[in-house]
C-alpha positions as CSV (number, residue, x, y, z in Angstrom):
1,X,156.7,107.5,109.3
2,X,153.1,108.1,108.9
3,X,152.3,108.1,105.5
4,X,151.8,111.8,103.1
5,X,148.1,112.9,103.4
6,X,147.5,113.2,99.4
7,X,149.4,109.3,99.0
8,X,147.0,107.7,102.0
9,X,144.3,109.3,99.2
10,X,145.1,107.9,96.4
11,X,142.6,104.9,96.0
12,X,140.3,106.8,97.1
13,X,140.8,109.8,94.5
14,X,141.4,107.3,91.6
15,X,137.9,106.3,92.7
16,X,135.9,109.3,92.6
17,X,137.7,109.6,89.2
18,X,137.6,107.1,87.4
19,X,135.6,103.9,88.9
20,X,132.7,105.7,90.9
21,X,129.6,104.3,89.0
22,X,127.3,107.6,89.4
23,X,130.6,108.7,86.8
24,X,128.5,107.4,83.8
25,X,125.0,108.8,85.0
26,X,123.6,111.2,82.4
27,X,122.1,113.9,85.5
28,X,121.0,115.9,82.3
29,X,117.0,116.0,82.1
30,X,117.1,114.7,78.1
31,X,119.9,112.1,79.7
32,X,116.7,111.4,82.1
33,X,113.9,111.7,79.7
34,X,114.7,111.6,76.4
35,X,112.6,108.9,74.8
36,X,110.2,108.5,77.6
37,X,106.5,109.0,77.8
38,X,105.9,112.2,79.7
39,X,101.9,113.2,81.6
40,X,101.7,116.2,82.2
41,X,98.3,117.3,83.5
42,X,97.3,120.1,82.7
43,X,100.0,121.0,80.5
44,X,98.1,123.7,78.0
45,X,98.4,126.5,80.2
46,X,101.2,127.8,83.3
47,X,103.7,126.1,84.6
48,X,102.5,122.9,83.4
49,X,103.9,124.1,80.2
50,X,106.0,125.3,80.5
51,X,107.1,121.3,81.9
52,X,106.2,120.5,78.9
53,X,108.3,122.5,76.9
54,X,111.4,121.8,78.2
55,X,110.2,117.6,78.1
56,X,109.6,118.1,75.0
57,X,113.0,119.3,73.8
58,X,114.9,117.0,75.9
59,X,113.4,114.0,73.5
60,X,110.4,113.1,75.6
61,X,107.1,111.6,74.3
62,X,105.2,114.7,75.4
63,X,101.3,114.0,75.6
64,X,99.4,117.5,77.7
65,X,96.0,117.3,78.5
66,X,93.7,119.0,79.9
67,X,89.5,120.5,78.9
68,X,90.1,123.6,76.5
69,X,91.0,122.6,73.4
70,X,91.7,125.4,72.2
71,X,94.4,126.0,74.2
72,X,95.6,122.3,73.9
73,X,95.8,123.4,70.2
74,X,97.4,126.9,70.0
75,X,100.3,125.3,72.9
76,X,100.6,122.6,70.0
77,X,101.4,124.9,67.6
78,X,103.5,127.1,70.2
79,X,105.4,123.7,70.2
80,X,105.8,123.1,66.5
81,X,107.1,126.1,66.0
82,X,109.9,125.7,68.3
83,X,111.0,122.4,66.4
84,X,109.2,119.5,68.6
85,X,105.9,118.6,69.2
86,X,103.3,118.0,71.2
87,X,101.0,114.8,72.0
88,X,97.4,116.8,73.5
89,X,94.3,115.3,75.2
90,X,91.0,116.9,76.2
91,X,90.6,115.3,79.0
92,X,88.2,116.4,82.3
93,X,90.4,114.3,85.4
94,X,87.5,116.5,87.2
95,X,85.2,113.9,86.4
96,X,86.4,110.6,86.4
97,X,84.7,109.1,84.1
98,X,86.5,110.6,82.1
99,X,89.7,110.6,83.6
100,X,88.8,106.8,83.0
101,X,88.2,107.0,79.3
102,X,91.7,109.1,79.5
103,X,93.9,106.2,81.0
104,X,92.9,103.5,79.1
105,X,93.3,105.7,75.8
106,X,96.9,106.7,76.7
107,X,97.8,103.1,78.0
108,X,95.9,101.9,74.1
109,X,98.1,104.4,72.2
110,X,101.6,104.5,74.2
111,X,101.3,101.4,76.5
112,X,101.1,103.6,79.3
113,X,103.6,106.2,80.8
114,X,107.0,106.9,82.3
115,X,106.9,110.1,84.2
116,X,103.5,111.3,85.4
117,X,103.4,114.7,86.3
118,X,100.3,115.1,88.8
119,X,99.8,119.6,87.6
120,X,96.3,120.0,86.8
121,X,94.7,121.9,89.7
122,X,92.0,124.4,91.2
123,X,92.7,127.0,93.5
124,X,89.9,129.1,95.3
125,X,91.3,131.9,97.4
126,X,88.7,132.6,100.1
127,X,88.5,132.7,104.0
128,X,87.2,129.9,105.8
129,X,85.1,132.5,107.1
130,X,84.4,133.6,103.4
131,X,83.5,129.8,102.9
132,X,80.9,129.5,105.1
133,X,77.6,128.7,102.5
134,X,80.3,127.9,99.9
135,X,80.9,123.6,101.1
136,X,80.9,123.6,97.3
137,X,84.8,125.1,96.6
138,X,85.6,122.8,98.9
139,X,84.4,119.8,97.1
140,X,85.2,121.3,93.5
141,X,88.9,121.5,94.9
142,X,88.9,117.8,96.2
143,X,87.6,116.6,93.6
144,X,90.3,117.8,90.9
145,X,93.4,118.5,93.4
146,X,92.5,114.6,95.0
147,X,90.1,112.5,93.5
148,X,91.2,113.9,90.1
149,X,94.7,112.8,90.3
150,X,94.8,110.1,92.3
151,X,92.5,108.2,89.7
152,X,94.6,109.7,87.1
153,X,97.8,108.2,89.0
154,X,96.1,104.4,90.0
155,X,95.4,103.1,86.2
156,X,98.7,104.0,85.5
157,X,100.6,101.9,88.6
158,X,99.3,98.9,87.5
159,X,101.4,99.1,83.9
160,X,104.3,99.8,85.6
161,X,104.8,98.1,88.1
162,X,105.5,94.3,86.4
163,X,107.8,96.8,83.6
164,X,109.6,99.2,86.5
165,X,108.0,101.5,84.8
166,X,108.4,104.9,87.3
167,X,106.1,107.9,88.0
168,X,106.8,110.5,89.3
169,X,104.1,112.4,91.1
170,X,103.7,116.3,91.6
171,X,102.0,117.5,93.5
172,X,102.0,121.2,92.8
173,X,101.4,123.3,94.8
174,X,100.9,121.5,98.1
175,X,102.3,124.2,100.5
176,X,99.8,126.5,102.5
177,X,102.0,129.6,102.7
178,X,100.6,132.0,106.1
179,X,100.0,134.8,102.8
180,X,97.9,133.2,100.8
181,X,94.8,131.9,101.7
182,X,94.4,129.8,99.2
183,X,95.7,127.3,101.2
184,X,91.9,127.4,103.8
185,X,90.3,125.4,100.1
186,X,92.7,123.6,98.5
187,X,95.6,122.8,101.5
188,X,92.9,119.9,102.2
189,X,93.2,118.8,99.0
190,X,96.0,118.5,97.9
191,X,97.3,117.7,101.7
192,X,95.5,114.8,101.4
193,X,97.6,113.9,98.3
194,X,99.9,114.3,99.4
195,X,99.3,111.8,102.6
196,X,98.2,109.4,99.9
197,X,101.8,110.0,98.4
198,X,103.5,109.6,101.0
199,X,101.7,106.0,102.0
200,X,102.2,105.2,98.0
201,X,105.9,105.7,97.8
202,X,106.9,103.4,101.0
203,X,104.5,101.2,99.3
204,X,106.2,101.6,96.2
205,X,110.3,101.9,97.2
206,X,111.3,98.3,95.9
207,X,109.5,97.9,92.4
208,X,111.1,101.0,91.3
209,X,109.0,103.9,91.1
210,X,109.2,106.4,93.2
211,X,107.0,109.8,94.1
212,X,108.0,113.1,94.5
213,X,106.3,116.0,96.0
214,X,107.1,119.3,95.2
215,X,106.3,122.3,97.3
216,X,105.6,124.6,95.3
217,X,105.7,128.8,95.8
218,X,103.7,130.9,94.9
219,X,104.1,131.3,90.7
220,X,102.6,134.0,88.2
221,X,100.2,132.0,86.2
222,X,97.0,132.5,84.6
223,X,94.9,131.1,87.8
224,X,96.4,133.9,90.3
225,X,96.0,136.5,87.8
226,X,92.3,137.6,89.1
227,X,93.8,137.9,92.8
228,X,95.4,141.4,91.9
229,X,96.9,141.0,95.5
230,X,99.4,139.4,94.6
231,X,100.7,141.5,91.9
232,X,102.8,143.0,94.8
233,X,104.3,139.3,96.6
234,X,108.0,137.8,94.9
235,X,106.6,135.0,92.6
236,X,108.4,132.3,90.4
237,X,108.1,133.0,86.7
238,X,106.5,129.3,85.2
239,X,110.0,128.6,83.9
240,X,111.4,128.5,87.3
241,X,109.0,126.3,88.2
242,X,109.1,124.1,85.5
243,X,112.4,123.8,86.8
244,X,111.8,122.1,90.2
245,X,109.8,119.8,87.8
246,X,112.7,118.9,86.2
247,X,115.2,118.6,89.0
248,X,112.5,115.8,90.5
249,X,112.3,114.0,87.7
250,X,116.4,113.6,87.6
251,X,117.3,113.6,91.0
252,X,114.3,111.5,92.2
253,X,113.9,113.0,95.9
254,X,111.6,112.8,98.4
255,X,109.8,116.1,98.5
256,X,110.8,119.3,97.5
257,X,110.2,122.5,99.0
258,X,111.6,126.1,99.5
259,X,113.8,127.2,102.5
260,X,110.8,129.1,103.6
261,X,108.5,126.3,103.9
262,X,111.0,123.9,105.4
263,X,111.5,126.4,107.9
264,X,107.7,126.7,108.4
265,X,107.7,123.0,109.0
266,X,109.7,123.2,111.2
267,X,108.5,125.6,113.6
268,X,105.2,124.1,113.3
269,X,107.0,119.9,114.5
270,X,109.1,122.4,117.4
271,X,107.5,125.0,119.1
272,X,103.2,125.2,116.8
273,X,101.9,127.9,118.9
274,X,104.5,130.2,118.5
275,X,103.7,128.6,114.9
276,X,100.7,129.6,114.6
277,X,100.5,133.0,116.4
278,X,102.7,134.3,113.1
279,X,100.4,133.0,110.8
280,X,97.3,134.2,112.2
281,X,99.5,137.6,112.3
282,X,100.5,137.5,108.4
283,X,96.8,135.5,107.5
284,X,95.1,139.5,109.3
285,X,97.7,141.1,107.0
286,X,96.2,139.9,103.4
287,X,92.5,140.1,103.5
288,X,90.2,138.9,100.8
289,X,90.6,139.5,96.8
290,X,88.0,141.7,95.5
291,X,87.1,138.7,93.3
292,X,86.4,136.5,96.5
293,X,83.9,139.1,98.0
294,X,82.0,139.7,94.6
295,X,83.1,142.9,94.4
296,X,84.4,143.4,91.0
297,X,87.3,145.9,89.7
298,X,87.7,147.1,93.7
299,X,91.5,147.8,93.4
300,X,93.4,145.7,96.4
301,X,94.0,147.7,99.9
302,X,97.0,146.4,101.8
303,X,97.8,147.8,105.6
304,X,100.8,149.3,106.2
305,X,102.4,146.1,108.9
306,X,101.7,143.7,105.2
307,X,103.2,146.4,102.9
308,X,106.4,146.0,105.1
309,X,106.6,142.8,104.7
310,X,106.3,142.5,101.4
311,X,109.1,144.3,101.5
312,X,111.7,142.0,104.3
313,X,110.0,139.6,102.7
314,X,111.2,140.3,99.0
315,X,113.6,137.5,97.4
316,X,112.0,135.2,99.2
317,X,109.5,132.5,97.7
318,X,106.2,131.3,99.8
């Protein structure tokens, strides 16, 4: 006589309820970072500041850095008013010498870091056609978004390997959205960091060090404020972006991306010509910003097709 289904699965059910080692792992942010040293670059505003608040609330030793001392002071005051604290250091990681100084200072004062959030970045929204005589824009974005992040990460890695301290290197953002001309200048630098991260994650996979790349959608921060056209497209709040960073630290995925971003990557892999046509069409719908054209104060003009696309994509984050 066959054994009843419920009885046959009883040992498995008992294991899942009482013996599974995963039951004893704290999957909260507090259980992950409490007492650990977390560095958030570019942590004085926007996504970085929102993430820093989450880490500090969870009991982490939260270090933020930035170029503007006044913004750092304001961020520290905000944290103090909420009942916790940030440790702030002025640093310009786009300056290789200053990046080295900053890394050595943190090693000396804190013994290194357990979590590195590579958040600092530069974003320029300008088409390639408008950049023929602005090669310095590519140099500036590469200097901060790639070389700066790489310099800081490489500075901390030697101390992480022997002690198996873990770094979550998050690229924010590295997605190339078809409607974001920012990608024409910024995507190359973020893609360089993404490629290096993939190589590093494979090399250090057996040494207790993990890397996560976050293909961050558009987030409403001071960085995008000058581009008025972004007022009409779906964006995340900085706090929502910070949640994505927190999830990266807790669950250690290789990559975090939106469904739209994943769909775009699948299209590029399976039907690259179709993906190219779709991206080109949407690219032409959204013109360069007034700031990119040197026209201060001008209102962005959207085509009827662009307005229709915004309505159709409402609720979907680029």
